[in-house]
ChimeraX commands (.cxc) that place a marker at each C-alpha (Angstrom):
marker #1 position 218.30,115.53,126.70 radius 0.5
marker #1 position 217.87,119.22,127.28 radius 0.5
marker #1 position 219.45,121.48,129.86 radius 0.5
marker #1 position 217.43,123.75,132.12 radius 0.5
marker #1 position 218.98,126.55,134.12 radius 0.5
marker #1 position 217.57,127.64,137.47 radius 0.5
marker #1 position 218.34,130.97,139.09 radius 0.5
marker #1 position 219.10,131.33,142.77 radius 0.5
marker #1 position 215.84,133.20,143.46 radius 0.5
marker #1 position 213.88,130.12,142.35 radius 0.5
marker #1 position 214.97,128.30,145.51 radius 0.5
marker #1 position 212.31,130.34,147.30 radius 0.5
marker #1 position 209.41,129.68,144.90 radius 0.5
marker #1 position 207.13,126.75,144.14 radius 0.5
marker #1 position 204.58,124.38,145.64 radius 0.5
marker #1 position 207.14,122.60,147.84 radius 0.5
marker #1 position 208.73,125.50,149.67 radius 0.5
marker #1 position 209.17,124.82,153.38 radius 0.5
marker #1 position 207.97,127.60,155.67 radius 0.5
marker #1 position 208.17,127.11,159.43 radius 0.5
marker #1 position 209.67,128.64,162.57 radius 0.5
marker #1 position 213.20,127.98,161.36 radius 0.5
marker #1 position 212.68,128.74,157.69 radius 0.5
marker #1 position 211.26,132.15,156.83 radius 0.5
marker #1 position 209.39,133.21,153.74 radius 0.5
marker #1 position 211.43,134.94,151.06 radius 0.5
marker #1 position 210.10,137.90,149.08 radius 0.5
marker #1 position 210.50,135.90,145.86 radius 0.5
marker #1 position 207.80,133.49,147.04 radius 0.5
marker #1 position 205.02,136.10,146.88 radius 0.5
marker #1 position 202.83,135.12,143.97 radius 0.5
marker #1 position 200.40,137.45,142.26 radius 0.5
marker #1 position 198.24,134.68,140.78 radius 0.5
marker #1 position 195.87,134.70,143.75 radius 0.5
marker #1 position 192.16,134.11,143.19 radius 0.5
marker #1 position 189.15,133.59,145.50 radius 0.5
marker #1 position 188.58,130.01,146.56 radius 0.5
marker #1 position 184.80,130.56,146.57 radius 0.5
marker #1 position 182.68,133.37,145.06 radius 0.5
marker #1 position 180.82,133.57,148.38 radius 0.5
marker #1 position 184.13,134.37,150.13 radius 0.5
marker #1 position 185.83,136.83,147.74 radius 0.5
marker #1 position 188.48,137.87,150.26 radius 0.5
marker #1 position 189.79,134.35,150.91 radius 0.5
marker #1 position 192.46,133.72,148.30 radius 0.5
marker #1 position 194.85,130.97,147.21 radius 0.5
marker #1 position 197.25,130.59,144.34 radius 0.5
marker #1 position 195.37,129.69,141.19 radius 0.5
marker #1 position 196.52,126.07,140.90 radius 0.5
marker #1 position 195.66,125.38,144.55 radius 0.5
marker #1 position 192.27,127.08,144.18 radius 0.5
marker #1 position 191.37,125.00,141.14 radius 0.5
marker #1 position 192.25,121.76,142.92 radius 0.5
marker #1 position 190.37,122.78,146.07 radius 0.5
marker #1 position 187.24,123.57,144.06 radius 0.5
marker #1 position 187.55,120.25,142.25 radius 0.5
marker #1 position 187.76,118.28,145.51 radius 0.5
marker #1 position 184.77,120.04,147.05 radius 0.5
marker #1 position 182.77,119.38,143.90 radius 0.5
marker #1 position 183.93,115.76,143.75 radius 0.5
marker #1 position 182.67,115.02,147.28 radius 0.5
marker #1 position 179.49,117.11,146.79 radius 0.5
marker #1 position 180.32,119.32,149.76 radius 0.5
marker #1 position 177.47,121.70,148.78 radius 0.5
marker #1 position 178.56,124.41,151.21 radius 0.5
marker #1 position 179.00,121.98,154.12 radius 0.5
marker #1 position 182.71,122.91,154.15 radius 0.5
marker #1 position 183.63,126.59,154.10 radius 0.5
marker #1 position 186.98,128.39,153.73 radius 0.5
marker #1 position 188.04,130.22,156.88 radius 0.5
marker #1 position 191.47,131.65,156.10 radius 0.5
marker #1 position 193.70,131.54,153.03 radius 0.5
marker #1 position 196.41,133.92,151.86 radius 0.5
marker #1 position 197.54,136.51,154.40 radius 0.5
marker #1 position 199.76,139.53,153.94 radius 0.5
marker #1 position 202.61,139.97,156.41 radius 0.5
marker #1 position 200.79,142.74,158.25 radius 0.5
marker #1 position 197.70,140.56,158.65 radius 0.5
marker #1 position 199.76,137.68,160.03 radius 0.5
marker #1 position 201.44,140.04,162.49 radius 0.5
marker #1 position 198.07,141.40,163.61 radius 0.5
marker #1 position 196.63,137.90,164.11 radius 0.5
marker #1 position 199.64,136.92,166.21 radius 0.5
marker #1 position 199.51,140.05,168.36 radius 0.5
marker #1 position 195.74,139.81,168.89 radius 0.5
marker #1 position 196.04,136.16,169.88 radius 0.5
marker #1 position 198.71,137.06,172.43 radius 0.5
marker #1 position 196.29,139.53,174.01 radius 0.5
marker #1 position 193.23,137.29,173.83 radius 0.5
marker #1 position 194.67,133.81,174.35 radius 0.5
marker #1 position 198.09,134.19,175.92 radius 0.5
marker #1 position 201.59,133.21,174.86 radius 0.5
marker #1 position 201.34,129.43,175.26 radius 0.5
marker #1 position 198.22,129.12,173.09 radius 0.5
marker #1 position 199.58,131.52,170.47 radius 0.5
marker #1 position 202.90,129.66,170.14 radius 0.5
marker #1 position 200.96,126.45,169.51 radius 0.5
marker #1 position 198.55,127.69,166.86 radius 0.5
marker #1 position 199.78,130.95,165.32 radius 0.5
marker #1 position 203.01,131.44,163.39 radius 0.5
marker #1 position 205.09,134.56,163.52 radius 0.5
marker #1 position 205.08,136.99,160.61 radius 0.5
marker #1 position 207.06,135.60,157.62 radius 0.5
marker #1 position 207.00,132.13,159.17 radius 0.5
marker #1 position 203.40,131.32,158.25 radius 0.5
marker #1 position 202.35,129.10,155.35 radius 0.5
marker #1 position 199.35,131.37,154.90 radius 0.5
marker #1 position 201.66,133.99,153.42 radius 0.5
marker #1 position 202.54,131.63,150.55 radius 0.5
marker #1 position 199.01,131.42,149.15 radius 0.5
marker #1 position 199.33,127.62,149.35 radius 0.5
marker #1 position 197.60,127.03,152.70 radius 0.5
marker #1 position 193.92,127.01,153.58 radius 0.5
marker #1 position 192.04,126.65,156.86 radius 0.5
marker #1 position 188.70,124.94,156.36 radius 0.5
marker #1 position 185.72,124.64,158.69 radius 0.5
marker #1 position 182.50,122.73,158.94 radius 0.5
marker #1 position 179.72,125.17,158.15 radius 0.5
marker #1 position 177.97,126.35,161.29 radius 0.5
marker #1 position 176.62,129.57,162.71 radius 0.5
marker #1 position 179.81,130.49,164.55 radius 0.5
marker #1 position 183.30,129.48,163.37 radius 0.5
marker #1 position 186.46,129.92,165.42 radius 0.5
marker #1 position 188.92,131.78,163.16 radius 0.5
marker #1 position 192.05,130.25,164.72 radius 0.5
marker #1 position 190.70,126.76,165.45 radius 0.5
marker #1 position 187.73,126.03,163.16 radius 0.5
marker #1 position 185.90,122.76,163.66 radius 0.5
marker #1 position 186.94,120.18,161.05 radius 0.5
marker #1 position 186.23,116.74,162.55 radius 0.5
marker #1 position 187.47,113.30,161.61 radius 0.5
marker #1 position 184.09,112.13,160.37 radius 0.5
marker #1 position 181.42,112.93,157.82 radius 0.5
marker #1 position 182.07,115.27,154.91 radius 0.5
marker #1 position 185.17,116.76,156.56 radius 0.5
marker #1 position 186.91,113.40,156.77 radius 0.5
marker #1 position 185.80,112.63,153.23 radius 0.5
marker #1 position 187.68,115.75,152.15 radius 0.5
marker #1 position 190.70,114.80,154.25 radius 0.5
marker #1 position 190.90,111.32,152.74 radius 0.5
marker #1 position 190.64,112.41,149.10 radius 0.5
marker #1 position 192.72,115.58,149.32 radius 0.5
marker #1 position 196.13,113.89,148.75 radius 0.5
marker #1 position 194.91,112.60,145.38 radius 0.5
marker #1 position 194.70,116.22,144.26 radius 0.5
marker #1 position 197.77,117.80,145.81 radius 0.5
marker #1 position 196.73,118.72,149.37 radius 0.5
marker #1 position 198.08,117.40,152.67 radius 0.5
marker #1 position 196.91,117.87,156.23 radius 0.5
marker #1 position 199.95,119.83,157.28 radius 0.5
marker #1 position 199.94,119.64,161.09 radius 0.5
marker #1 position 199.16,116.25,162.64 radius 0.5
marker #1 position 199.34,115.28,166.29 radius 0.5
marker #1 position 202.15,112.80,165.62 radius 0.5
marker #1 position 204.45,115.43,164.11 radius 0.5
marker #1 position 204.09,118.32,166.56 radius 0.5
marker #1 position 207.72,118.14,167.69 radius 0.5
marker #1 position 208.87,118.34,164.05 radius 0.5
marker #1 position 206.52,121.03,162.74 radius 0.5
marker #1 position 206.51,123.14,165.90 radius 0.5
marker #1 position 202.75,123.61,165.50 radius 0.5
marker #1 position 200.05,121.81,167.47 radius 0.5
marker #1 position 197.59,119.45,165.85 radius 0.5
marker #1 position 195.46,121.36,163.33 radius 0.5
marker #1 position 192.84,119.14,161.63 radius 0.5
marker #1 position 191.60,122.17,159.66 radius 0.5
marker #1 position 194.87,123.31,158.02 radius 0.5
marker #1 position 195.66,121.99,154.55 radius 0.5
marker #1 position 198.68,122.76,152.42 radius 0.5
marker #1 position 198.94,122.45,148.66 radius 0.5
marker #1 position 202.16,120.71,147.58 radius 0.5
marker #1 position 200.97,119.19,144.31 radius 0.5
marker #1 position 200.62,115.60,143.13 radius 0.5
marker #1 position 202.35,113.11,143.52 radius 0.5
marker #1 position 204.15,114.73,146.46 radius 0.5
marker #1 position 200.91,114.88,148.44 radius 0.5
marker #1 position 200.41,111.11,148.04 radius 0.5
marker #1 position 204.00,110.25,148.93 radius 0.5
marker #1 position 203.86,112.45,152.02 radius 0.5
marker #1 position 200.51,111.04,153.19 radius 0.5
marker #1 position 201.21,107.38,152.37 radius 0.5
marker #1 position 204.51,107.50,154.27 radius 0.5
marker #1 position 203.22,109.55,157.20 radius 0.5
marker #1 position 205.77,112.30,156.56 radius 0.5
marker #1 position 205.65,115.85,157.79 radius 0.5
marker #1 position 206.65,118.23,155.01 radius 0.5
marker #1 position 209.94,118.78,156.85 radius 0.5
marker #1 position 210.64,115.05,156.66 radius 0.5
marker #1 position 209.74,114.86,152.99 radius 0.5
marker #1 position 212.12,117.69,152.13 radius 0.5
marker #1 position 214.92,115.71,153.81 radius 0.5
marker #1 position 213.77,112.38,152.34 radius 0.5
marker #1 position 213.85,113.55,148.73 radius 0.5
marker #1 position 217.40,114.88,149.13 radius 0.5
marker #1 position 218.61,111.27,149.01 radius 0.5
marker #1 position 217.54,111.09,145.38 radius 0.5
marker #1 position 219.74,112.85,142.85 radius 0.5
marker #1 position 219.69,112.97,139.06 radius 0.5
marker #1 position 221.52,109.65,138.74 radius 0.5
marker #1 position 219.23,107.96,141.30 radius 0.5
marker #1 position 215.70,109.35,141.08 radius 0.5
marker #1 position 212.76,108.41,143.24 radius 0.5
marker #1 position 210.23,106.60,141.03 radius 0.5
marker #1 position 206.53,107.09,141.59 radius 0.5
marker #1 position 204.58,105.09,139.04 radius 0.5
marker #1 position 201.21,106.16,137.82 radius 0.5
marker #1 position 198.76,104.13,135.74 radius 0.5
marker #1 position 198.27,104.37,131.97 radius 0.5
marker #1 position 201.91,104.01,131.12 radius 0.5
marker #1 position 203.16,107.18,132.83 radius 0.5
marker #1 position 206.15,107.14,135.16 radius 0.5
marker #1 position 206.86,110.03,137.52 radius 0.5
marker #1 position 210.46,110.61,138.58 radius 0.5
marker #1 position 211.51,112.93,141.41 radius 0.5
marker #1 position 214.95,114.10,142.41 radius 0.5
marker #1 position 216.73,116.82,144.35 radius 0.5
marker #1 position 218.99,119.30,142.60 radius 0.5
marker #1 position 221.26,121.14,145.07 radius 0.5
marker #1 position 221.74,124.83,144.40 radius 0.5
marker #1 position 225.13,125.64,142.90 radius 0.5
marker #1 position 225.34,129.39,143.30 radius 0.5
marker #1 position 223.67,132.06,141.23 radius 0.5
marker #1 position 222.70,129.61,138.50 radius 0.5
marker #1 position 222.13,125.84,138.66 radius 0.5
marker #1 position 221.87,123.60,135.60 radius 0.5
marker #1 position 220.31,120.16,135.28 radius 0.5
marker #1 position 219.08,117.94,132.44 radius 0.5
marker #1 position 215.71,116.41,131.57 radius 0.5
marker #1 position 214.59,114.10,128.79 radius 0.5
marker #1 position 213.31,115.71,125.63 radius 0.5
marker #1 position 210.08,113.70,125.82 radius 0.5
marker #1 position 209.35,114.49,129.48 radius 0.5
marker #1 position 207.06,117.06,131.05 radius 0.5
marker #1 position 208.68,118.53,134.11 radius 0.5
marker #1 position 208.02,120.84,137.04 radius 0.5
marker #1 position 210.54,122.49,139.35 radius 0.5
marker #1 position 209.99,123.80,142.85 radius 0.5
marker #1 position 212.46,125.32,145.22 radius 0.5
marker #1 position 212.50,123.97,148.77 radius 0.5
marker #1 position 213.17,127.39,150.37 radius 0.5
marker #1 position 216.35,125.97,151.88 radius 0.5
marker #1 position 219.14,124.82,149.61 radius 0.5
marker #1 position 217.93,123.60,146.26 radius 0.5
marker #1 position 215.22,122.38,143.93 radius 0.5
marker #1 position 212.87,119.43,143.63 radius 0.5
marker #1 position 212.51,118.26,140.04 radius 0.5
marker #1 position 209.43,116.25,139.06 radius 0.5
marker #1 position 209.29,114.61,135.62 radius 0.5
marker #1 position 206.33,112.91,133.97 radius 0.5
marker #1 position 207.24,110.63,131.07 radius 0.5
marker #1 position 206.17,107.52,129.23 radius 0.5
marker #1 position 206.90,104.28,131.07 radius 0.5
marker #1 position 208.65,102.07,128.56 radius 0.5
marker #1 position 208.34,99.10,130.91 radius 0.5
marker #1 position 204.56,99.23,130.76 radius 0.5
marker #1 position 203.09,96.16,129.10 radius 0.5
marker link #1:1,2 radius 0.2
marker link #1:2,3 radius 0.2
marker link #1:3,4 radius 0.2
marker link #1:4,5 radius 0.2
marker link #1:5,6 radius 0.2
marker link #1:6,7 radius 0.2
marker link #1:7,8 radius 0.2
marker link #1:8,9 radius 0.2
marker link #1:9,10 radius 0.2
marker link #1:10,11 radius 0.2
marker link #1:11,12 radius 0.2
marker link #1:12,13 radius 0.2
marker link #1:13,14 radius 0.2
marker link #1:14,15 radius 0.2
marker link #1:15,16 radius 0.2
marker link #1:16,17 radius 0.2
marker link #1:17,18 radius 0.2
marker link #1:18,19 radius 0.2
marker link #1:19,20 radius 0.2
marker link #1:20,21 radius 0.2
marker link #1:21,22 radius 0.2
marker link #1:22,23 radius 0.2
marker link #1:23,24 radius 0.2
marker link #1:24,25 radius 0.2
marker link #1:25,26 radius 0.2
marker link #1:26,27 radius 0.2
marker link #1:27,28 radius 0.2
marker link #1:28,29 radius 0.2
marker link #1:29,30 radius 0.2
marker link #1:30,31 radius 0.2
marker link #1:31,32 radius 0.2
marker link #1:32,33 radius 0.2
marker link #1:33,34 radius 0.2
marker link #1:34,35 radius 0.2
marker link #1:35,36 radius 0.2
marker link #1:36,37 radius 0.2
marker link #1:37,38 radius 0.2
marker link #1:38,39 radius 0.2
marker link #1:39,40 radius 0.2
marker link #1:40,41 radius 0.2
marker link #1:41,42 radius 0.2
marker link #1:42,43 radius 0.2
marker link #1:43,44 radius 0.2
marker link #1:44,45 radius 0.2
marker link #1:45,46 radius 0.2
marker link #1:46,47 radius 0.2
marker link #1:47,48 radius 0.2
marker link #1:48,49 radius 0.2
marker link #1:49,50 radius 0.2
marker link #1:50,51 radius 0.2
marker link #1:51,52 radius 0.2
marker link #1:52,53 radius 0.2
marker link #1:53,54 radius 0.2
marker link #1:54,55 radius 0.2
marker link #1:55,56 radius 0.2
marker link #1:56,57 radius 0.2
marker link #1:57,58 radius 0.2
marker link #1:58,59 radius 0.2
marker link #1:59,60 radius 0.2
marker link #1:60,61 radius 0.2
marker link #1:61,62 radius 0.2
marker link #1:62,63 radius 0.2
marker link #1:63,64 radius 0.2
marker link #1:64,65 radius 0.2
marker link #1:65,66 radius 0.2
marker link #1:66,67 radius 0.2
marker link #1:67,68 radius 0.2
marker link #1:68,69 radius 0.2
marker link #1:69,70 radius 0.2
marker link #1:70,71 radius 0.2
marker link #1:71,72 radius 0.2
marker link #1:72,73 radius 0.2
marker link #1:73,74 radius 0.2
marker link #1:74,75 radius 0.2
marker link #1:75,76 radius 0.2
marker link #1:76,77 radius 0.2
marker link #1:77,78 radius 0.2
marker link #1:78,79 radius 0.2
marker link #1:79,80 radius 0.2
marker link #1:80,81 radius 0.2
marker link #1:81,82 radius 0.2
marker link #1:82,83 radius 0.2
marker link #1:83,84 radius 0.2
marker link #1:84,85 radius 0.2
marker link #1:85,86 radius 0.2
marker link #1:86,87 radius 0.2
marker link #1:87,88 radius 0.2
marker link #1:88,89 radius 0.2
marker link #1:89,90 radius 0.2
marker link #1:90,91 radius 0.2
marker link #1:91,92 radius 0.2
marker link #1:92,93 radius 0.2
marker link #1:93,94 radius 0.2
marker link #1:94,95 radius 0.2
marker link #1:95,96 radius 0.2
marker link #1:96,97 radius 0.2
marker link #1:97,98 radius 0.2
marker link #1:98,99 radius 0.2
marker link #1:99,100 radius 0.2
marker link #1:100,101 radius 0.2
marker link #1:101,102 radius 0.2
marker link #1:102,103 radius 0.2
marker link #1:103,104 radius 0.2
marker link #1:104,105 radius 0.2
marker link #1:105,106 radius 0.2
marker link #1:106,107 radius 0.2
marker link #1:107,108 radius 0.2
marker link #1:108,109 radius 0.2
marker link #1:109,110 radius 0.2
marker link #1:110,111 radius 0.2
marker link #1:111,112 radius 0.2
marker link #1:112,113 radius 0.2
marker link #1:113,114 radius 0.2
marker link #1:114,115 radius 0.2
marker link #1:115,116 radius 0.2
marker link #1:116,117 radius 0.2
marker link #1:117,118 radius 0.2
marker link #1:118,119 radius 0.2
marker link #1:119,120 radius 0.2
marker link #1:120,121 radius 0.2
marker link #1:121,122 radius 0.2
marker link #1:122,123 radius 0.2
marker link #1:123,124 radius 0.2
marker link #1:124,125 radius 0.2
marker link #1:125,126 radius 0.2
marker link #1:126,127 radius 0.2
marker link #1:127,128 radius 0.2
marker link #1:128,129 radius 0.2
marker link #1:129,130 radius 0.2
marker link #1:130,131 radius 0.2
marker link #1:131,132 radius 0.2
marker link #1:132,133 radius 0.2
marker link #1:133,134 radius 0.2
marker link #1:134,135 radius 0.2
marker link #1:135,136 radius 0.2
marker link #1:136,137 radius 0.2
marker link #1:137,138 radius 0.2
marker link #1:138,139 radius 0.2
marker link #1:139,140 radius 0.2
marker link #1:140,141 radius 0.2
marker link #1:141,142 radius 0.2
marker link #1:142,143 radius 0.2
marker link #1:143,144 radius 0.2
marker link #1:144,145 radius 0.2
marker link #1:145,146 radius 0.2
marker link #1:146,147 radius 0.2
marker link #1:147,148 radius 0.2
marker link #1:148,149 radius 0.2
marker link #1:149,150 radius 0.2
marker link #1:150,151 radius 0.2
marker link #1:151,152 radius 0.2
marker link #1:152,153 radius 0.2
marker link #1:153,154 radius 0.2
marker link #1:154,155 radius 0.2
marker link #1:155,156 radius 0.2
marker link #1:156,157 radius 0.2
marker link #1:157,158 radius 0.2
marker link #1:158,159 radius 0.2
marker link #1:159,160 radius 0.2
marker link #1:160,161 radius 0.2
marker link #1:161,162 radius 0.2
marker link #1:162,163 radius 0.2
marker link #1:163,164 radius 0.2
marker link #1:164,165 radius 0.2
marker link #1:165,166 radius 0.2
marker link #1:166,167 radius 0.2
marker link #1:167,168 radius 0.2
marker link #1:168,169 radius 0.2
marker link #1:169,170 radius 0.2
marker link #1:170,171 radius 0.2
marker link #1:171,172 radius 0.2
marker link #1:172,173 radius 0.2
marker link #1:173,174 radius 0.2
marker link #1:174,175 radius 0.2
marker link #1:175,176 radius 0.2
marker link #1:176,177 radius 0.2
marker link #1:177,178 radius 0.2
marker link #1:178,179 radius 0.2
marker link #1:179,180 radius 0.2
marker link #1:180,181 radius 0.2
marker link #1:181,182 radius 0.2
marker link #1:182,183 radius 0.2
marker link #1:183,184 radius 0.2
marker link #1:184,185 radius 0.2
marker link #1:185,186 radius 0.2
marker link #1:186,187 radius 0.2
marker link #1:187,188 radius 0.2
marker link #1:188,189 radius 0.2
marker link #1:189,190 radius 0.2
marker link #1:190,191 radius 0.2
marker link #1:191,192 radius 0.2
marker link #1:192,193 radius 0.2
marker link #1:193,194 radius 0.2
marker link #1:194,195 radius 0.2
marker link #1:195,196 radius 0.2
marker link #1:196,197 radius 0.2
marker link #1:197,198 radius 0.2
marker link #1:198,199 radius 0.2
marker link #1:199,200 radius 0.2
marker link #1:200,201 radius 0.2
marker link #1:201,202 radius 0.2
marker link #1:202,203 radius 0.2
marker link #1:203,204 radius 0.2
marker link #1:204,205 radius 0.2
marker link #1:205,206 radius 0.2
marker link #1:206,207 radius 0.2
marker link #1:207,208 radius 0.2
marker link #1:208,209 radius 0.2
marker link #1:209,210 radius 0.2
marker link #1:210,211 radius 0.2
marker link #1:211,212 radius 0.2
marker link #1:212,213 radius 0.2
marker link #1:213,214 radius 0.2
marker link #1:214,215 radius 0.2
marker link #1:215,216 radius 0.2
marker link #1:216,217 radius 0.2
marker link #1:217,218 radius 0.2
marker link #1:218,219 radius 0.2
marker link #1:219,220 radius 0.2
marker link #1:220,221 radius 0.2
marker link #1:221,222 radius 0.2
marker link #1:222,223 radius 0.2
marker link #1:223,224 radius 0.2
marker link #1:224,225 radius 0.2
marker link #1:225,226 radius 0.2
marker link #1:226,227 radius 0.2
marker link #1:227,228 radius 0.2
marker link #1:228,229 radius 0.2
marker link #1:229,230 radius 0.2
marker link #1:230,231 radius 0.2
marker link #1:231,232 radius 0.2
marker link #1:232,233 radius 0.2
marker link #1:233,234 radius 0.2
marker link #1:234,235 radius 0.2
marker link #1:235,236 radius 0.2
marker link #1:236,237 radius 0.2
marker link #1:237,238 radius 0.2
marker link #1:238,239 radius 0.2
marker link #1:239,240 radius 0.2
marker link #1:240,241 radius 0.2
marker link #1:241,242 radius 0.2
marker link #1:242,243 radius 0.2
marker link #1:243,244 radius 0.2
marker link #1:244,245 radius 0.2
marker link #1:245,246 radius 0.2
marker link #1:246,247 radius 0.2
marker link #1:247,248 radius 0.2
marker link #1:248,249 radius 0.2
marker link #1:249,250 radius 0.2
marker link #1:250,251 radius 0.2
marker link #1:251,252 radius 0.2
marker link #1:252,253 radius 0.2
marker link #1:253,254 radius 0.2
marker link #1:254,255 radius 0.2
marker link #1:255,256 radius 0.2
view
């Protein structure tokens, strides 16, 4: 076993940070590894890992430009401007449903992307991304590569955002599959995984003799320590609330 030590600032960083109306973005979450999602749209950026997975999915389903990026990473000032302009153009009720306040938007993390079906005119706030054709093909395969449809109609009271078929959030695999297969909102998943601690990890099995273990590590002040197996590959993400989600990939000794 080896010990890893996590600093308090790391609570606010990682693929699984929760950002919503009640949980604001922390300065530590701002990531400089932002790259364009498509050479044809050089100003639409995501974090590098999310960009690579998005490109892979679009290539896998042979989207061939049928799906286009509409909005990715936004600076705080841009988010504020979008909110204020929507208030003027669309009114308060509409804006509350579809636009987050500054520092409460997933777009500021570099982990969220709005996608649209390619057409001559695309609505910036509500792009068309239907539940059929190439768009639904993307939606169905996305969880295999780390993306979830973040705002569904069934979870509006939990997320505080109206149904957005076009908004996808990168959380990484296998979290994306667990969230989608169980019909969780990200808020629910953050709470769900807290039941699993180091002595009782959630087990997500993958083929080819690999077992993925997930657990929650509550923050313990300025520094938090936890242990992982020497032969395991691990990833840590803060939840932007009160601790860390530890994901470990290791050989499944029970595999026949």
